[in-house]
N, CA, C, O and the ligand as a Tripos MOL2 file, in Angstrom:
@<TRIPOS>MOLECULE
protein
  265   263    67     0     0
PROTEIN
NO_CHARGES

@<TRIPOS>ATOM
      1 N         118.6480   76.1970  204.9160 N.3       1 MET1
      2 CA        119.2780   74.9820  205.5170 C.3       1 MET1
      3 C         118.2860   74.3260  206.5510 C.2       1 MET1
      4 O         117.6800   75.0020  207.3830 O.2       1 MET1
      5 N         118.1760   73.0660  206.4450 N.am      2 LYS2
      6 CA        117.2560   72.3710  207.4090 C.3       2 LYS2
      7 C         118.0670   72.0620  208.7190 C.2       2 LYS2
      8 O         119.2160   71.6190  208.7100 O.2       2 LYS2
      9 N         117.3560   72.3390  209.8160 N.am      3 SER3
     10 CA        117.9330   71.9090  211.1180 C.3       3 SER3
     11 C         117.7000   70.5180  211.4670 C.2       3 SER3
     12 O         116.6030   70.0080  211.2390 O.2       3 SER3
     13 N         118.6500   69.8650  212.0050 N.am      4 LYS4
     14 CA        118.4610   68.4910  212.3730 C.3       4 LYS4
     15 C         117.5310   68.3080  213.5800 C.2       4 LYS4
     16 O         117.0690   67.2090  213.8840 O.2       4 LYS4
     17 N         117.2680   69.4950  214.2830 N.am      5 ASN5
     18 CA        116.4230   69.3530  215.4740 C.3       5 ASN5
     19 C         114.9860   69.7820  215.2080 C.2       5 ASN5
     20 O         114.2280   70.0230  216.1470 O.2       5 ASN5
     21 N         114.6050   69.8800  213.9330 N.am      6 LYS6
     22 CA        113.2200   70.2210  213.6860 C.3       6 LYS6
     23 C         112.6460   69.1210  212.7700 C.2       6 LYS6
     24 O         113.3350   68.5230  211.9450 O.2       6 LYS6
     25 N         111.3230   68.8980  212.9770 N.am      7 CYS7
     26 CA        110.6130   67.9610  212.2020 C.3       7 CYS7
     27 C         110.7380   68.2320  210.6890 C.2       7 CYS7
     28 O         110.4730   69.3620  210.2780 O.2       7 CYS7
     29 N         111.1040   67.3180  209.8860 N.am      8 VAL8
     30 CA        111.2580   67.5630  208.3650 C.3       8 VAL8
     31 C         109.9580   67.7870  207.7310 C.2       8 VAL8
     32 O         109.9160   68.3600  206.6430 O.2       8 VAL8
     33 N         108.8510   67.3690  208.3390 N.am      9 ILE9
     34 CA        107.5010   67.7050  207.6780 C.3       9 ILE9
     35 C         106.8580   68.9470  208.2260 C.2       9 ILE9
     36 O         106.3830   69.7680  207.4410 O.2       9 ILE9
     37 N         106.8140   69.1340  209.4920 N.am     10 CYS10
     38 CA        106.0330   70.3600  209.9960 C.3      10 CYS10
     39 C         106.9130   71.4170  210.6510 C.2      10 CYS10
     40 O         106.4600   72.5120  210.9850 O.2      10 CYS10
     41 N         108.2290   71.0440  210.8310 N.am     11 GLY11
     42 CA        109.1100   72.0900  211.3880 C.3      11 GLY11
     43 C         109.0640   72.2840  212.9020 C.2      11 GLY11
     44 O         109.6860   73.1800  213.4720 O.2      11 GLY11
     45 N         108.3370   71.4440  213.4780 N.am     12 LYS12
     46 CA        108.2650   71.5210  215.0170 C.3      12 LYS12
     47 C         109.6350   71.1250  215.6260 C.2      12 LYS12
     48 O         110.3410   70.2370  215.1470 O.2      12 LYS12
     49 N         109.9370   71.8280  216.6780 N.am     13 ASP13
     50 CA        111.1600   71.3350  217.4910 C.3      13 ASP13
     51 C         110.9730   69.9500  217.9140 C.2      13 ASP13
     52 O         109.9050   69.5020  218.3290 O.2      13 ASP13
     53 N         112.1620   69.2320  217.7800 N.am     14 LEU14
     54 CA        112.0520   67.7780  218.1500 C.3      14 LEU14
     55 C         112.6490   67.5330  219.5200 C.2      14 LEU14
     56 O         113.6120   68.1600  219.9600 O.2      14 LEU14
     57 N         111.9510   66.4940  220.2110 N.am     15 LYS15
     58 CA        112.4670   66.0510  221.5170 C.3      15 LYS15
     59 C         113.3920   64.8920  221.1820 C.2      15 LYS15
     60 O         113.3260   64.2320  220.1440 O.2      15 LYS15
     61 N         114.2490   64.7170  222.1580 N.am     16 LYS16
     62 CA        115.3110   63.6090  221.9220 C.3      16 LYS16
     63 C         114.7390   62.2820  221.7880 C.2      16 LYS16
     64 O         115.2530   61.4420  221.0480 O.2      16 LYS16
     65 N         113.5880   62.0360  222.5440 N.am     17 ASP17
     66 CA        112.9090   60.7970  222.4930 C.3      17 ASP17
     67 C         112.3060   60.5340  221.0850 C.2      17 ASP17
     68 O         112.2160   59.3920  220.6350 O.2      17 ASP17
     69 N         111.9010   61.6260  220.4170 N.am     18 TRP18
     70 CA        111.2620   61.4740  219.0990 C.3      18 TRP18
     71 C         112.3680   60.9950  218.0910 C.2      18 TRP18
     72 O         112.1510   60.0740  217.3040 O.2      18 TRP18
     73 N         113.4590   61.6050  218.1490 N.am     19 ILE19
     74 CA        114.5470   61.3380  217.3500 C.3      19 ILE19
     75 C         114.9660   59.8770  217.4950 C.2      19 ILE19
     76 O         115.1930   59.1940  216.4970 O.2      19 ILE19
     77 N         115.0670   59.4010  218.7230 N.am     20 ALA20
     78 CA        115.3310   58.0200  219.0300 C.3      20 ALA20
     79 C         114.2860   57.1150  218.4790 C.2      20 ALA20
     80 O         114.6080   56.0880  217.8800 O.2      20 ALA20
     81 N         113.0350   57.4640  218.6630 N.am     21 LEU21
     82 CA        111.9500   56.6220  218.0950 C.3      21 LEU21
     83 C         111.9600   56.5450  216.5620 C.2      21 LEU21
     84 O         111.6820   55.4880  215.9950 O.2      21 LEU21
     85 N         112.2550   57.5770  215.9400 N.am     22 HIS22
     86 CA        112.3800   57.6570  214.4170 C.3      22 HIS22
     87 C         113.5120   56.6530  214.0610 C.2      22 HIS22
     88 O         113.3480   55.8200  213.1700 O.2      22 HIS22
     89 N         114.6110   56.7430  214.7430 N.am     23 LYS23
     90 CA        115.7320   55.8100  214.3830 C.3      23 LYS23
     91 C         115.3790   54.3950  214.5670 C.2      23 LYS23
     92 O         115.6850   53.5300  213.7470 O.2      23 LYS23
     93 N         114.6940   54.1560  215.7180 N.am     24 LYS24
     94 CA        114.3280   52.7620  216.0760 C.3      24 LYS24
     95 C         113.2860   52.1610  215.1090 C.2      24 LYS24
     96 O         113.3740   51.0050  214.6970 O.2      24 LYS24
     97 N         112.3280   52.9810  214.7800 N.am     25 LEU25
     98 CA        111.1550   52.4460  213.9990 C.3      25 LEU25
     99 C         111.4350   52.5260  212.4760 C.2      25 LEU25
    100 O         111.0060   51.6680  211.7050 O.2      25 LEU25
    101 N         112.1690   53.5860  212.0750 N.am     26 LEU26
    102 CA        112.1980   53.8010  210.6300 C.3      26 LEU26
    103 C         113.5790   53.5860  210.1050 C.2      26 LEU26
    104 O         113.8010   52.7450  209.2340 O.2      26 LEU26
    105 N         114.5260   54.3490  210.6360 N.am     27 ASP27
    106 CA        115.8890   54.2640  209.9480 C.3      27 ASP27
    107 C         117.0080   54.6530  210.9400 C.2      27 ASP27
    108 O         117.1800   55.8060  211.3380 O.2      27 ASP27
    109 N         117.7280   53.6210  211.2920 N.am     28 MET28
    110 CA        118.7860   53.7930  212.2590 C.3      28 MET28
    111 C         119.8060   54.8810  211.8520 C.2      28 MET28
    112 O         120.4220   55.4820  212.7330 O.2      28 MET28
    113 N         120.0000   55.1470  210.5630 N.am     29 ASN29
    114 CA        120.8790   56.0060  210.0210 C.3      29 ASN29
    115 C         120.3210   57.3260  209.4080 C.2      29 ASN29
    116 O         120.9040   58.0090  208.5660 O.2      29 ASN29
    117 N         119.0980   57.5790  209.9630 N.am     30 ALA30
    118 CA        118.4060   58.7620  209.4220 C.3      30 ALA30
    119 C         119.1580   60.0390  209.8860 C.2      30 ALA30
    120 O         119.7120   60.1240  210.9820 O.2      30 ALA30
    121 N         119.1270   61.0390  208.9380 N.am     31 THR31
    122 CA        119.6730   62.3270  209.2250 C.3      31 THR31
    123 C         118.6310   63.3670  209.4180 C.2      31 THR31
    124 O         118.8860   64.4290  209.9860 O.2      31 THR31
    125 N         117.4160   63.0560  208.9310 N.am     32 GLU32
    126 CA        116.2200   63.9970  209.1490 C.3      32 GLU32
    127 C         115.1580   63.1650  209.8890 C.2      32 GLU32
    128 O         114.9890   61.9600  209.7020 O.2      32 GLU32
    129 N         114.4890   63.8950  210.7110 N.am     33 PHE33
    130 CA        113.5910   63.2160  211.6350 C.3      33 PHE33
    131 C         112.1410   63.9630  211.5590 C.2      33 PHE33
    132 O         111.9710   65.0940  211.1040 O.2      33 PHE33
    133 N         111.1880   63.1590  212.0620 N.am     34 GLN34
    134 CA        109.8390   63.6430  212.2520 C.3      34 GLN34
    135 C         109.4810   63.6910  213.7260 C.2      34 GLN34
    136 O         109.9460   62.9330  214.5780 O.2      34 GLN34
    137 N         108.6230   64.6440  213.9300 N.am     35 CYS35
    138 CA        107.9950   64.6910  215.4040 C.3      35 CYS35
    139 C         107.0290   63.5830  215.5560 C.2      35 CYS35
    140 O         106.6830   62.8910  214.5990 O.2      35 CYS35
    141 N         106.6110   63.4220  216.7210 N.am     36 ILE36
    142 CA        105.6980   62.2720  217.0770 C.3      36 ILE36
    143 C         104.3870   62.3050  216.3190 C.2      36 ILE36
    144 O         103.8150   61.2600  216.0120 O.2      36 ILE36
    145 N         103.9280   63.4590  216.0280 N.am     37 ASP37
    146 CA        102.6510   63.6290  215.3530 C.3      37 ASP37
    147 C         102.7760   63.1640  213.8240 C.2      37 ASP37
    148 O         101.9430   62.4130  213.3180 O.2      37 ASP37
    149 N         103.8230   63.6410  213.1660 N.am     38 CYS38
    150 CA        104.0690   63.3040  211.7930 C.3      38 CYS38
    151 C         104.4100   61.7350  211.6790 C.2      38 CYS38
    152 O         103.9950   61.0100  210.7750 O.2      38 CYS38
    153 N         105.2030   61.3470  212.7040 N.am     39 LEU39
    154 CA        105.5870   59.9400  212.7380 C.3      39 LEU39
    155 C         104.3140   59.0090  212.8320 C.2      39 LEU39
    156 O         104.2250   58.0030  212.1270 O.2      39 LEU39
    157 N         103.3600   59.3700  213.7030 N.am     40 ALA40
    158 CA        102.1190   58.7110  213.7520 C.3      40 ALA40
    159 C         101.4170   58.6810  212.4160 C.2      40 ALA40
    160 O         100.9450   57.6160  212.0180 O.2      40 ALA40
    161 N         101.3190   59.7730  211.7070 N.am     41 ASP41
    162 CA        100.7780   59.8460  210.3320 C.3      41 ASP41
    163 C         101.5230   58.8360  209.4600 C.2      41 ASP41
    164 O         100.8760   58.0150  208.8100 O.2      41 ASP41
    165 N         102.9110   58.8660  209.4170 N.am     42 THR42
    166 CA        103.6740   58.1330  208.4970 C.3      42 THR42
    167 C         103.3630   56.6130  208.7840 C.2      42 THR42
    168 O         103.1950   55.8320  207.8470 O.2      42 THR42
    169 N         103.2890   56.2140  210.0990 N.am     43 LEU43
    170 CA        103.1410   54.8420  210.4550 C.3      43 LEU43
    171 C         101.7050   54.4430  210.4980 C.2      43 LEU43
    172 O         101.4230   53.2740  210.7650 O.2      43 LEU43
    173 N         100.7480   55.3490  210.2500 N.am     44 CYS44
    174 CA         99.3560   55.1000  210.3260 C.3      44 CYS44
    175 C          99.0010   54.5250  211.6840 C.2      44 CYS44
    176 O          98.3280   53.4970  211.7650 O.2      44 CYS44
    177 N          99.4450   55.1750  212.7560 N.am     45 CYS45
    178 CA         99.0540   54.7880  214.0780 C.3      45 CYS45
    179 C          98.7230   56.0410  214.9310 C.2      45 CYS45
    180 O          98.7210   57.1500  214.3970 O.2      45 CYS45
    181 N          98.4640   55.8960  216.1430 N.am     46 GLU46
    182 CA         98.1580   56.9690  217.0660 C.3      46 GLU46
    183 C          99.3720   57.4460  217.7600 C.2      46 GLU46
    184 O         100.2840   56.6630  218.0240 O.2      46 GLU46
    185 N          99.4240   58.8090  218.0920 N.am     47 VAL47
    186 CA        100.4310   59.3150  218.9130 C.3      47 VAL47
    187 C         100.5910   58.6080  220.2390 C.2      47 VAL47
    188 O         101.7050   58.3910  220.7160 O.2      47 VAL47
    189 N          99.4300   58.2400  220.8450 N.am     48 ASP48
    190 CA         99.4750   57.5260  222.0960 C.3      48 ASP48
    191 C         100.1910   56.2370  222.0090 C.2      48 ASP48
    192 O         100.9150   55.8820  222.9390 O.2      48 ASP48
    193 N         100.0310   55.4970  220.9280 N.am     49 ASP49
    194 CA        100.7500   54.3180  220.6950 C.3      49 ASP49
    195 C         102.2640   54.4960  220.6390 C.2      49 ASP49
    196 O         103.0420   53.7220  221.1970 O.2      49 ASP49
    197 N         102.6220   55.5310  219.9510 N.am     50 LEU50
    198 CA        104.0690   55.8540  219.9140 C.3      50 LEU50
    199 C         104.6380   56.1990  221.2660 C.2      50 LEU50
    200 O         105.7580   55.7820  221.5610 O.2      50 LEU50
    201 N         103.9360   56.9400  222.1120 N.am     51 GLU51
    202 CA        104.2860   57.2930  223.3970 C.3      51 GLU51
    203 C         104.4490   55.9920  224.3340 C.2      51 GLU51
    204 O         105.2860   55.9170  225.2340 O.2      51 GLU51
    205 N         103.6370   55.0950  224.0340 N.am     52 ILE52
    206 CA        103.7090   53.7450  224.7770 C.3      52 ILE52
    207 C         104.9370   53.1090  224.3240 C.2      52 ILE52
    208 O         105.6790   52.6050  225.1670 O.2      52 ILE52
    209 N         105.2500   53.0740  223.0310 N.am     53 LYS53
    210 CA        106.4870   52.4990  222.5130 C.3      53 LYS53
    211 C         107.7520   53.1080  223.1030 C.2      53 LYS53
    212 O         108.7200   52.4090  223.4040 O.2      53 LYS53
    213 N         107.7200   54.4250  223.2610 N.am     54 ILE54
    214 CA        108.9010   55.0960  223.7960 C.3      54 ILE54
    215 C         109.1470   54.6350  225.2120 C.2      54 ILE54
    216 O         110.3030   54.4310  225.5810 O.2      54 ILE54
    217 N         108.1140   54.4590  226.0330 N.am     55 GLU55
    218 CA        108.1760   53.8910  227.3380 C.3      55 GLU55
    219 C         108.6970   52.5380  227.3640 C.2      55 GLU55
    220 O         109.5250   52.1810  228.2020 O.2      55 GLU55
    221 N         108.2040   51.7380  226.4120 N.am     56 GLU56
    222 CA        108.6340   50.3100  226.2870 C.3      56 GLU56
    223 C         110.1340   50.2330  226.0180 C.2      56 GLU56
    224 O         110.8840   49.5150  226.6780 O.2      56 GLU56
    225 N         110.5180   50.9920  225.0390 N.am     57 PHE57
    226 CA        112.0250   51.0180  224.6070 C.3      57 PHE57
    227 C         112.7630   51.4120  225.8310 C.2      57 PHE57
    228 O         113.7580   50.7610  226.1490 O.2      57 PHE57
    229 N         112.3820   52.3780  226.5200 N.am     58 LYS58
    230 CA        113.1300   52.8600  227.7130 C.3      58 LYS58
    231 C         113.2780   51.8030  228.7360 C.2      58 LYS58
    232 O         114.3510   51.6070  229.3060 O.2      58 LYS58
    233 N         112.1030   51.0580  228.9920 N.am     59 GLU59
    234 CA        112.2110   49.9820  229.9200 C.3      59 GLU59
    235 C         113.0830   48.8880  229.5060 C.2      59 GLU59
    236 O         113.7150   48.2410  230.3420 O.2      59 GLU59
    237 N         113.1490   48.6400  228.1900 N.am     60 GLU60
    238 CA        114.0610   47.5810  227.6340 C.3      60 GLU60
    239 C         115.4990   47.9750  227.8210 C.2      60 GLU60
    240 O         116.3930   47.1340  227.7240 O.2      60 GLU60
    241 N         115.7440   49.2660  228.0930 N.am     61 GLY61
    242 CA        117.0490   49.8140  228.1900 C.3      61 GLY61
    243 C         117.7070   50.0770  226.8570 C.2      61 GLY61
    244 O         118.9320   50.0090  226.7580 O.2      61 GLY61
    245 N         116.9510   50.3700  225.8460 N.am     62 CYS62
    246 CA        117.3970   50.6840  224.4900 C.3      62 CYS62
    247 C         118.4260   51.8690  224.5860 C.2      62 CYS62
    248 O         118.1210   52.9310  225.1290 O.2      62 CYS62
    249 N         119.5840   51.6480  224.0630 N.am     63 ILE63
    250 CA        120.6610   52.7530  224.1650 C.3      63 ILE63
    251 C         120.2480   54.0610  223.5230 C.2      63 ILE63
    252 O         120.6830   55.1230  223.9670 O.2      63 ILE63
    253 N         119.4180   54.0120  222.4880 N.am     64 LEU64
    254 CA        118.9620   55.2240  221.7890 C.3      64 LEU64
    255 C         118.2310   56.2090  222.6680 C.2      64 LEU64
    256 O         118.2310   57.4150  222.4240 O.2      64 LEU64
    257 N         117.5550   55.6220  223.7850 N.am     65 PHE65
    258 CA        116.7320   56.4480  224.6050 C.3      65 PHE65
    259 C         117.3940   56.7920  225.8770 C.2      65 PHE65
    260 O         116.7100   57.1590  226.8330 O.2      65 PHE65
    261 N         118.7040   56.6980  225.9560 N.am     66 LYS66
    262 CA        119.4240   57.0790  227.1890 C.3      66 LYS66
    263 C         119.7450   58.6030  227.1450 C.2      66 LYS66
    264 O         120.3450   59.1350  228.0790 O.2      66 LYS66
    265 ZN        106.0480   67.0600  212.4790 Zn       67 ZN67
@<TRIPOS>BOND
     1     1     2 1
     2     2     3 1
     3     3     4 2
     4     3     5 am
     5     5     6 1
     6     6     7 1
     7     7     8 2
     8     7     9 am
     9     9    10 1
    10    10    11 1
    11    11    12 2
    12    11    13 am
    13    13    14 1
    14    14    15 1
    15    15    16 2
    16    15    17 am
    17    17    18 1
    18    18    19 1
    19    19    20 2
    20    19    21 am
    21    21    22 1
    22    22    23 1
    23    23    24 2
    24    23    25 am
    25    25    26 1
    26    26    27 1
    27    27    28 2
    28    27    29 am
    29    29    30 1
    30    30    31 1
    31    31    32 2
    32    31    33 am
    33    33    34 1
    34    34    35 1
    35    35    36 2
    36    35    37 am
    37    37    38 1
    38    38    39 1
    39    39    40 2
    40    39    41 am
    41    41    42 1
    42    42    43 1
    43    43    44 2
    44    43    45 am
    45    45    46 1
    46    46    47 1
    47    47    48 2
    48    47    49 am
    49    49    50 1
    50    50    51 1
    51    51    52 2
    52    51    53 am
    53    53    54 1
    54    54    55 1
    55    55    56 2
    56    55    57 am
    57    57    58 1
    58    58    59 1
    59    59    60 2
    60    59    61 am
    61    61    62 1
    62    62    63 1
    63    63    64 2
    64    63    65 am
    65    65    66 1
    66    66    67 1
    67    67    68 2
    68    67    69 am
    69    69    70 1
    70    70    71 1
    71    71    72 2
    72    71    73 am
    73    73    74 1
    74    74    75 1
    75    75    76 2
    76    75    77 am
    77    77    78 1
    78    78    79 1
    79    79    80 2
    80    79    81 am
    81    81    82 1
    82    82    83 1
    83    83    84 2
    84    83    85 am
    85    85    86 1
    86    86    87 1
    87    87    88 2
    88    87    89 am
    89    89    90 1
    90    90    91 1
    91    91    92 2
    92    91    93 am
    93    93    94 1
    94    94    95 1
    95    95    96 2
    96    95    97 am
    97    97    98 1
    98    98    99 1
    99    99   100 2
   100    99   101 am
   101   101   102 1
   102   102   103 1
   103   103   104 2
   104   103   105 am
   105   105   106 1
   106   106   107 1
   107   107   108 2
   108   107   109 am
   109   109   110 1
   110   110   111 1
   111   111   112 2
   112   111   113 am
   113   113   114 1
   114   114   115 1
   115   115   116 2
   116   115   117 am
   117   117   118 1
   118   118   119 1
   119   119   120 2
   120   119   121 am
   121   121   122 1
   122   122   123 1
   123   123   124 2
   124   123   125 am
   125   125   126 1
   126   126   127 1
   127   127   128 2
   128   127   129 am
   129   129   130 1
   130   130   131 1
   131   131   132 2
   132   131   133 am
   133   133   134 1
   134   134   135 1
   135   135   136 2
   136   135   137 am
   137   137   138 1
   138   138   139 1
   139   139   140 2
   140   139   141 am
   141   141   142 1
   142   142   143 1
   143   143   144 2
   144   143   145 am
   145   145   146 1
   146   146   147 1
   147   147   148 2
   148   147   149 am
   149   149   150 1
   150   150   151 1
   151   151   152 2
   152   151   153 am
   153   153   154 1
   154   154   155 1
   155   155   156 2
   156   155   157 am
   157   157   158 1
   158   158   159 1
   159   159   160 2
   160   159   161 am
   161   161   162 1
   162   162   163 1
   163   163   164 2
   164   163   165 am
   165   165   166 1
   166   166   167 1
   167   167   168 2
   168   167   169 am
   169   169   170 1
   170   170   171 1
   171   171   172 2
   172   171   173 am
   173   173   174 1
   174   174   175 1
   175   175   176 2
   176   175   177 am
   177   177   178 1
   178   178   179 1
   179   179   180 2
   180   179   181 am
   181   181   182 1
   182   182   183 1
   183   183   184 2
   184   183   185 am
   185   185   186 1
   186   186   187 1
   187   187   188 2
   188   187   189 am
   189   189   190 1
   190   190   191 1
   191   191   192 2
   192   191   193 am
   193   193   194 1
   194   194   195 1
   195   195   196 2
   196   195   197 am
   197   197   198 1
   198   198   199 1
   199   199   200 2
   200   199   201 am
   201   201   202 1
   202   202   203 1
   203   203   204 2
   204   203   205 am
   205   205   206 1
   206   206   207 1
   207   207   208 2
   208   207   209 am
   209   209   210 1
   210   210   211 1
   211   211   212 2
   212   211   213 am
   213   213   214 1
   214   214   215 1
   215   215   216 2
   216   215   217 am
   217   217   218 1
   218   218   219 1
   219   219   220 2
   220   219   221 am
   221   221   222 1
   222   222   223 1
   223   223   224 2
   224   223   225 am
   225   225   226 1
   226   226   227 1
   227   227   228 2
   228   227   229 am
   229   229   230 1
   230   230   231 1
   231   231   232 2
   232   231   233 am
   233   233   234 1
   234   234   235 1
   235   235   236 2
   236   235   237 am
   237   237   238 1
   238   238   239 1
   239   239   240 2
   240   239   241 am
   241   241   242 1
   242   242   243 1
   243   243   244 2
   244   243   245 am
   245   245   246 1
   246   246   247 1
   247   247   248 2
   248   247   249 am
   249   249   250 1
   250   250   251 1
   251   251   252 2
   252   251   253 am
   253   253   254 1
   254   254   255 1
   255   255   256 2
   256   255   257 am
   257   257   258 1
   258   258   259 1
   259   259   260 2
   260   259   261 am
   261   261   262 1
   262   262   263 1
   263   263   264 2
@<TRIPOS>SUBSTRUCTURE
     1 MET1         2 RESIDUE 1 A MET
     2 LYS2         6 RESIDUE 1 A LYS
     3 SER3        10 RESIDUE 1 A SER
     4 LYS4        14 RESIDUE 1 A LYS
     5 ASN5        18 RESIDUE 1 A ASN
     6 LYS6        22 RESIDUE 1 A LYS
     7 CYS7        26 RESIDUE 1 A CYS
     8 VAL8        30 RESIDUE 1 A VAL
     9 ILE9        34 RESIDUE 1 A ILE
    10 CYS10       38 RESIDUE 1 A CYS
    11 GLY11       42 RESIDUE 1 A GLY
    12 LYS12       46 RESIDUE 1 A LYS
    13 ASP13       50 RESIDUE 1 A ASP
    14 LEU14       54 RESIDUE 1 A LEU
    15 LYS15       58 RESIDUE 1 A LYS
    16 LYS16       62 RESIDUE 1 A LYS
    17 ASP17       66 RESIDUE 1 A ASP
    18 TRP18       70 RESIDUE 1 A TRP
    19 ILE19       74 RESIDUE 1 A ILE
    20 ALA20       78 RESIDUE 1 A ALA
    21 LEU21       82 RESIDUE 1 A LEU
    22 HIS22       86 RESIDUE 1 A HIS
    23 LYS23       90 RESIDUE 1 A LYS
    24 LYS24       94 RESIDUE 1 A LYS
    25 LEU25       98 RESIDUE 1 A LEU
    26 LEU26      102 RESIDUE 1 A LEU
    27 ASP27      106 RESIDUE 1 A ASP
    28 MET28      110 RESIDUE 1 A MET
    29 ASN29      114 RESIDUE 1 A ASN
    30 ALA30      118 RESIDUE 1 A ALA
    31 THR31      122 RESIDUE 1 A THR
    32 GLU32      126 RESIDUE 1 A GLU
    33 PHE33      130 RESIDUE 1 A PHE
    34 GLN34      134 RESIDUE 1 A GLN
    35 CYS35      138 RESIDUE 1 A CYS
    36 ILE36      142 RESIDUE 1 A ILE
    37 ASP37      146 RESIDUE 1 A ASP
    38 CYS38      150 RESIDUE 1 A CYS
    39 LEU39      154 RESIDUE 1 A LEU
    40 ALA40      158 RESIDUE 1 A ALA
    41 ASP41      162 RESIDUE 1 A ASP
    42 THR42      166 RESIDUE 1 A THR
    43 LEU43      170 RESIDUE 1 A LEU
    44 CYS44      174 RESIDUE 1 A CYS
    45 CYS45      178 RESIDUE 1 A CYS
    46 GLU46      182 RESIDUE 1 A GLU
    47 VAL47      186 RESIDUE 1 A VAL
    48 ASP48      190 RESIDUE 1 A ASP
    49 ASP49      194 RESIDUE 1 A ASP
    50 LEU50      198 RESIDUE 1 A LEU
    51 GLU51      202 RESIDUE 1 A GLU
    52 ILE52      206 RESIDUE 1 A ILE
    53 LYS53      210 RESIDUE 1 A LYS
    54 ILE54      214 RESIDUE 1 A ILE
    55 GLU55      218 RESIDUE 1 A GLU
    56 GLU56      222 RESIDUE 1 A GLU
    57 PHE57      226 RESIDUE 1 A PHE
    58 LYS58      230 RESIDUE 1 A LYS
    59 GLU59      234 RESIDUE 1 A GLU
    60 GLU60      238 RESIDUE 1 A GLU
    61 GLY61      242 RESIDUE 1 A GLY
    62 CYS62      246 RESIDUE 1 A CYS
    63 ILE63      250 RESIDUE 1 A ILE
    64 LEU64      254 RESIDUE 1 A LEU
    65 PHE65      258 RESIDUE 1 A PHE
    66 LYS66      262 RESIDUE 1 A LYS
    67 ZN67       265 GROUP 0 **** ****
């Protein structure tokens, strides 16, 4: 059985922010999530870019990141 709190690709434990980011960028109704490293691969961008995005969404007051 897959845990909701592990990355679906590499099995790493997920942070709350990563789950929120996955929902925001990929699928609002997702039930499986990726860690920030795998998400960067999926989106063909850098982990640093995603960390900046997380901060931006927090500053915007996005409810997913509360
Ligand atoms: Zn992963």
